[in-house]
C-alpha positions in Angstrom: 142.3 76.9 42.2 138.7 75.1 43.1 138.1 71.6 41.0 134.8 70.0 41.2 131.8 68.7 39.9 129.1 70.8 41.0 129.6 74.6 39.8 127.3 76.3 42.2 128.9 74.5 45.2 132.4 75.1 44.5 131.5 78.7 43.0 129.9 79.2 46.9 133.4 79.1 48.3 134.9 81.1 45.9 132.9 83.6 46.6 133.4 83.4 50.7 137.2 83.8 49.8 139.0 86.5 51.0 140.1 89.2 48.4 144.0 88.6 47.9 146.7 89.3 45.4 146.4 85.6 44.4 144.6 84.7 41.2 142.0 82.1 41.6 140.2 79.8 39.4 136.9 78.0 39.8 137.0 74.4 37.7 133.8 72.5 37.4 133.2 69.3 35.5 130.7 70.1 33.3 129.3 66.6 31.6 127.4 66.4 28.0 123.9 66.3 29.7 124.4 69.0 32.3 121.2 71.0 31.7 121.0 74.7 33.0 124.7 75.2 33.2 125.0 78.6 30.9 122.1 80.4 33.2 124.4 79.5 36.5 127.0 80.0 34.8 126.0 83.4 33.0 124.7 84.6 36.6 127.9 83.4 38.7 130.8 85.0 35.9 128.9 88.6 36.9 129.5 87.8 40.6 133.1 85.7 40.3 134.7 88.2 38.4 134.1 91.0 41.0 136.1 88.9 43.5 139.3 88.6 40.7 138.0 84.5 40.1 138.2 82.8 36.8 135.5 80.2 35.5 137.5 77.3 33.4 135.3 74.9 32.9 136.3 71.4 31.7 133.3 69.9 29.2 133.5 66.2 29.5 132.9 63.5 27.1 131.1 61.5 29.8 126.8 61.7 29.6 127.5 62.8 33.5 129.8 63.0 36.0 129.7 59.7 37.4 133.1 58.1 38.4 132.0 55.0 36.4 132.8 57.0 33.1 136.0 57.2 34.0 136.6 53.4 33.7 135.4 53.7 30.4 139.4 53.9 28.5 137.9 55.8 25.4 135.7 58.5 27.7 139.0 58.5 30.2 141.4 59.5 27.7 139.8 62.0 26.2 138.8 63.5 29.7 142.2 63.3 31.5 143.6 64.8 28.5 140.8 68.0 29.0 142.2 68.0 32.7 145.4 68.3 32.1 144.9 70.6 29.4 143.3 73.1 31.6 146.0 72.7 34.9 149.1 73.1 32.9 147.0 76.7 31.2 146.3 77.6 34.8 149.3 76.7 36.3 147.8 76.4 39.9 150.4 76.4 43.3 147.3 74.7 45.2 144.5 73.0 43.8 141.6 72.0 46.5 139.4 69.4 45.2 135.8 68.4 45.8 134.4 65.0 45.9 137.3 62.6 46.4 136.7 59.6 43.5 136.9 63.0 40.8 139.8 63.7 42.1 142.1 60.9 40.7 143.3 62.8 37.9 144.3 65.6 40.5 146.5 62.9 42.2 148.1 61.2 38.9 149.0 64.9 37.8 150.5 66.6 40.5 153.4 64.7 40.0 154.1 66.5 36.6 152.9 69.9 37.4 153.9 70.2 40.7 150.8 71.4 43.2 149.5 71.3 46.6 146.7 68.9 46.8 143.9 69.5 49.1 140.9 67.6 49.3 137.2 68.4 50.7 135.6 64.7 51.0 131.9 65.6 50.9 130.0 62.4 50.9 128.6 60.2 48.3 131.8 59.1 46.9 132.4 57.6 49.8 129.0 56.9 51.3 127.6 55.1 48.2 130.9 53.2 46.8 132.3 50.9 48.9 133.3 48.3 47.0 137.3 47.2 46.7 137.8 49.0 43.4 136.5 52.3 44.7 138.3 52.1 47.8 141.4 51.6 46.5 140.9 54.8 44.1 140.1 56.6 47.0 143.6 55.2 48.6 145.4 57.1 45.7 143.6 60.1 46.4 144.4 59.9 49.7 147.9 59.2 49.8 148.7 62.6 47.3 146.6 64.7 49.3 148.5 67.0 51.4 145.3 68.0 53.4 141.9 66.4 53.9 138.9 67.9 55.0 135.8 66.2 55.8 132.8 67.9 56.4 130.9 65.6 58.9 132.3 63.1 62.0 130.8 60.1 60.0 132.8 61.1 57.3 135.9 62.2 59.4 135.4 58.7 60.6 134.9 56.1 57.7 138.3 58.0 56.2 140.2 57.2 59.1 139.3 53.5 59.2 139.7 53.6 55.7 143.4 55.3 55.0 144.6 55.6 58.5 145.0 58.7 58.5 142.5 61.3 60.4 141.0 64.3 58.2 140.2 67.7 59.6 136.8 68.3 60.2 135.4 70.9 58.6 131.9 71.4 57.8 129.5 72.5 55.1 128.5 75.7 55.2 126.5 78.1 53.1 127.0 82.1 51.9 124.5 83.7 54.8 124.5 86.9 52.9 123.0 85.5 49.5 121.0 82.7 51.1 118.6 85.1 53.9 115.0 85.8 53.8 114.0 88.3 51.2 110.7 90.0 49.9 107.2 89.1 51.1 105.9 85.4 50.3 102.8 86.8 48.5 105.2 89.1 45.7 106.8 85.8 45.2 103.2 83.7 45.1 102.6 85.6 42.4 105.4 85.4 40.2 105.3 80.9 40.8 101.5 81.5 39.7 100.1 80.8 43.7 97.6 81.6 46.1 99.1 83.1 49.7 97.1 80.2 50.9 98.5 77.0 49.2 100.9 74.6 51.0 104.3 74.4 49.5 106.8 71.9 50.5 110.2 72.1 48.5 113.1 69.4 48.0 115.9 70.2 46.4 118.3 67.3 45.4 119.8 64.6 42.9 116.9 62.3 41.7 119.1 59.2 42.8 117.4 56.4 44.9 119.4 57.2 48.1 117.5 60.8 48.3 114.3 58.7 49.2 112.3 61.2 46.9 109.9 58.4 46.1 109.5 58.2 50.6 108.4 62.4 50.2 106.2 61.7 47.4 104.4 58.7 49.4 104.0 60.8 52.4 102.8 64.4 50.5 99.8 62.3 48.9 99.2 60.8 52.7 98.8 64.7 53.5 97.4 66.2 51.0 94.0 63.4 51.0 93.6 64.6 55.0 93.0 68.1 53.2 89.4 69.8 52.2 90.5 71.0 49.2 93.9 70.2 46.8 95.5 73.6 48.0 99.1 71.7 48.5 102.3 71.7 46.0 105.2 69.5 46.0 108.0 71.3 44.2 111.0 69.3 43.3 114.2 70.4 42.2 116.5 68.2 40.5 117.8 65.9 38.1 119.3 62.3 37.7 118.2 58.5 36.7 115.4 57.9 39.0 113.2 61.2 37.3 111.0 59.0 34.9 110.2 56.4 37.9 109.4 59.2 40.1 107.2 60.8 37.6 105.5 57.6 37.3 104.5 57.1 41.3 103.2 60.9 41.4 101.3 60.1 38.1 100.2 56.4 40.0 99.2 58.3 42.9 97.0 60.7 41.3 99.4 63.6 41.9 100.4 65.1 38.1 99.0 68.7 39.2 100.3 68.9 42.4 103.8 67.4 42.1 105.9 69.7 40.0 109.6 68.4 38.8 111.4 71.9 38.4 114.5 70.1 36.8 118.1 72.3 37.7 117.8 75.7 39.1 120.0 78.5 39.4 121.6 79.9 42.5 119.0 83.1 42.1 116.0 80.8 41.5 116.8 78.5 44.3 116.9 81.5 46.6 113.4 82.3 45.6 112.3 78.5 46.0 113.5 78.3 49.5 111.2 81.6 50.2 108.3 81.0 48.9 108.0 77.5 50.3 106.1 76.6 53.5 108.4 73.8 54.5 111.4 72.1 53.1 112.3 68.4 53.3 115.0 66.1 52.8 114.2 62.2 52.9 117.3 60.7 52.3 119.1 57.3 53.7 122.6 59.2 53.4 124.2 62.4 53.6 127.4 64.1 54.9 126.0 67.4 55.4 124.2 68.5 52.9 124.6 72.2 51.7 121.1 72.6 51.1 119.8 72.0 53.9 122.1 75.3 55.4 120.8 77.1 52.7 116.9 76.3 53.4 117.6 77.1 57.5 119.5 80.2 56.2 116.2 81.4 54.2 114.2 80.9 57.2 112.5 77.9 56.0 111.1 75.2 58.2 113.0 71.9 57.7 112.0 68.2 58.1 115.0 65.9 57.3 116.3 62.3 58.4 118.9 62.0 61.4 121.6 60.6 58.7 125.2 61.6 58.3 125.7 64.9 60.7 121.9 66.1 60.0 120.8 65.2 63.5 123.7 67.4 64.8 122.6 70.4 62.8 118.8 69.8 63.8 117.8 69.8 67.1 114.3 68.2 66.5 111.3 71.1 67.6 113.6 74.0 68.2 115.4 74.6 64.5 114.0 72.0 62.3 112.2 68.5 62.7 113.4 65.2 62.3 111.8 62.1 60.5 111.8 58.6 60.7 114.2 57.2 57.7 112.1 55.5 55.0 109.2 56.2 56.5 106.3 58.1 54.4 103.7 58.0 57.1 105.7 59.3 59.7 106.5 62.5 57.5 103.0 63.0 56.9 102.1 63.5 60.0 105.1 65.6 61.1 104.3 67.7 57.9 100.3 67.8 59.4 101.7 69.0 62.9 103.5 71.7 61.8 101.4 73.1 59.4 99.4 73.5 62.4 101.7 75.4 64.4 100.3 79.1 65.4 102.3 81.6 63.7 104.6 82.6 67.0 106.0 78.7 67.0 106.8 78.9 63.4 108.3 82.1 63.3 110.4 81.2 66.8 111.5 77.6 64.7 112.1 79.8 61.5 114.6 82.3 63.5 116.7 79.3 65.2 117.3 77.8 61.9 118.3 81.1 60.5 120.8 81.7 63.8 122.1 78.3 64.0 123.5 78.9 60.2 124.5 82.1 61.1 126.5 80.9 64.2 128.1 77.9 63.0 127.7 76.8 59.4 128.3 80.6 57.6 130.7 79.7 54.5 133.0 82.7 54.8 134.1 81.8 58.4 134.5 78.1 57.3 136.3 79.1 54.3 138.3 81.2 57.1 139.3 78.7 59.0 140.1 76.5 55.6 142.8 78.8 54.6 144.0 79.5 58.3 144.7 75.5 58.8 146.3 75.0 55.4 149.0 78.1 56.1 150.0 76.3 59.3 151.1 73.3 57.6 
């Protein structure tokens, strides 16, 4: 059983599992305010059924999947009861939990339901929650885990220092058979009401402060002011508490018509957006190894990202993508201007190298095979 708060990400793992005689269940935690869930649910259900995979969502009373809501006794008791009932119904032999803090119910219920617990630490709940209380919760989860995987060397080191146990390094990956270059960009641009000559910059992330979307908007303002006419568009995919402030920032910079907040998008829509964009940008202050960066590279996007977490180990500056200074809109604007002035031959080489990197090092099918191999030898 795969358990986590992000249906899209845990389903990627499920789709990459080798066919087996075992039943596989995907159990996403769905908050009250989760927009777009049913679009992804319906789309993924068709694919997962072909893999003998079941989706069994747990609908939370919490308004979002932040761990702080588990501190509310009313919410915690009701949501924990729903999680327990789902676990009891599915009776898993092995549970793989994604996101350490949200795995606290798995650590508690393991004693009663007698399953093996593997944990995949992906970053946000470790990098962004450093208080004593959160460290204690993580230690409880670690202590009940039979295997702990970390998606980056930085995370592995933090878990080692915090828990005294070195996790198994297992990088994030993506399904390269799905995320790939598809039909011509001109066809996609017609569908999205864009001209072939328009410049499209894309970011995909939760709209929270540490993702640096404000830096990207400010950089976009600096960049588009250098164009002879307004032919640039910034597409922001994602939801989060910073959305209102970010829209206000875009408006104050006179970018209402040029910056589009697209909200939650399905897996297939993300594939299209990665293919129609000229550049993908991730301006984060903190990351482990983000799925979206690898998805963009697999689609042969030219990517610009901050060298946080293991991003700097994936992107070789100037070869398969570009690194920017963290929190520096001017540096990002200059990078974008420089990249878009490249001759097509150089741009094509960078796109090809991005795809090659993901195929060789971050193919999720190979990573899942390794996860299974490690687990079977323990």
